[in-house]
N, C-alpha and C positions, 0 to 999 in steps of 0.2 A: 585466461580470459580475460580481456581490456574490463573497464568500466561499462556500466550499462546506463544509458541517460533515457527516461521513458517520460512521456507527457503524463500518464495515469497511473503515480505510485501508489502501490498499499501493499497490505503484507502478502497476500498471495502473490504477485509478480515477484516481490521482491526474494521470496523461499526461493519461486521455480528460478531466478535468474542465479543464486547461490548454487542451489543443487545443480546447475549446468555449467557452474564453474567462475559465475561471476567474481571480482575483486572486489568492486563498489559497484554502491545502486544508487543514482542520484535522481531524483522526481523534479520536474519542473516546476516551479521558476528555480533554476539552481544558481546559488551563489559563484559567482564567478570565480574565485579564490579556490571553493571546494573543485569545481571542473578543472581549473589547473592543477591542483594537488593532483587528482587523481589520475589526469593524464600523464604528470610528470613523474610520479611513484614509482621508485623501482620494482623490476617483477619480484611477485613472491611479498611486498610489502602490505601488510593488511592496516587500512584506513582507521585512524582514529573513531572510536564509537560517537553515537551524535552527542551535544553537550545538553539540547533539550529533547531526548527522544520523545515517541508520541504517547500519550496516556492512552490507560486501559480502556475504556471511554472512546478513545478515539481511533484504536485499533478495533474495537468492535462495529463503530461505524463503518469504518472502510469497510471490514468483511461483508456488512451487510450491505451495503452499497455494492459490492463488486457481485455478489450474488444477485442482487436484483436486476443488475443490468445483465448479467448471462442468463437470466431468466426473460429478457426483452420487459422488463419493468412489468410484469405479472405479479402483483403483489401474493394473490394465492398462491400459485407457483413458488414463490421466495418462501413464501411461511412456510409450505410444505416440506421443502429442502433445507430451512433453517429449522424445523420444529419447534414454530411457535404460534400462536395464535393471530390469526390473519390480522385483528383488530388492534393487536398487539404491533404486530408489524407496522400496520397504518399509522400507528401514533408515534413510532420511532422516526419514521419517514418524513412524518408532518412537522419534526422539531429542527432547529437547525445543528448541524454537525459541532460536534463537540472540540474543542482546542486542546 
């Protein structure tokens, strides 16, 4: 499978893409050099790991945001699915995303 370019990059969609056979996963905005390298890489060659991977806090934030969007931004339903207290989730959602 070819590289995947997405406008909403997160851990869940990256895992799904790799399970379907994607060899590279790029989230917008993408660096032009990374895009060219992904498109011109020989078949079967694996991309280099990112020089600055997401922090664990950022991965957690992305997962919470994804579930929140899947629940149509319903805090109570999202909290139930994530098995956390609704007020805890509200505090997390009120904060800015970690880097």
